[in-house]
N, C-alpha and C positions, 0 to 999 in steps of 0.2 A: 392692732397688736403692735406693741413697742418693738423696736429693733433690739437684737441681742446685744448684751454688753460686750464690747471688744475684748478679745483675749489673744494671747500669742498664737494659739491654734487657728483662730479665725483670720488673724493677720497673715499667717503663713499660707493658708489655703487660698485666700483671696489673692495674694501676691502671685502665687503659682498660676492661678487662673489667668491673671492679667499677663503674665509672661507668655502663656500659651496663646492667648488671644492676639497679642502683639506679634509674636513670631509667625503666627499663621497669616496675619494681615500684611506683613511686610516680606512675604516670600512669594516667589513665582516659580512654579515648576521645581519646588524644593530648594531654591537658591535664594539666600537673603538679598533683598534689594536695598536695604538700609541697615546701617549699624545700629544696634539696640544695646542699651546699657541698663543695668539695675543698680539703684542706689543702695549700697549695703552698709553705709556708716553715716551717722550713728545708727544704732539699733533702735527698735521701737519698744519691745517688751523685755527682751533678754539677749545677751551677747551671742548665744547659739544661732540666732537668726542669720547672722552673717554667713556662717558655715552652711546652714541648711539652704539658704537662698542661692548662694554661689554654686553649691553642688547641684541645684535644680537648673539654674540658668545656663551655666557654662556648657553642658552637653547640648544645649539647644542653640548654641552660638551667640548667646547674649553676654556682652562684656560687663565688666565690673567697674562701677564708679564710686569713688570715695568723696569727691568734691572737697578735698582738704588734704594737704600733705604737710604735716608738722611733726617734729621729732619728739614731742613731749606728752603725748596722750598716755594715760595709764593703761598698761596692758595692751597697747596697740600692736605689739609684736611679741608673740609668744613662742613661735617656732615649735609648736607641739607640746608645750607645757600645759599641764592640767591644773586648774584652780577651782576653788569653790564658786567663784563668781561666774564661771563658765559652764556650770552644770556638768562638770567632768568631761567636757567635750574638747578634744584637741583642735587646735588651729581656729579658734574663733576670735582672736585678736583682730583689730581693724585691718592690719596689713597682711595678715596670714593668708587670706584667700587670694590676694594679689600675688603673693609669692608662689602659691600653689598653682595658679592658672595663667601667669603672664605669657606663657608661650602658646596658650590655647585660644584665648579671646582677647579683644582689645581691652585696655585698662585706661580709665580716665581719672584725673585728679582735679 
């Protein structure tokens, strides 16, 4: 049987499983033993993934990694603006999740 064709939903559910697996593997008695990060930029299928994955990872203590800090990405900073390219989801620009969560989890560039 062939593998299913990758979709945004498969990508998100697989990434969430990996987040759960890694957070469980690197915890002892409920305390994180290692700092974990999720790479949220660029996105894989759609911009909304940044917001969805950050909202899943941050409550689990997983930091956000962008691996790039430059001022000239299109729509990198939306500050809540809605656009057609973002599927009408607020805060899915590349830096928006950093701004939303910088006091909650580690941030890496």
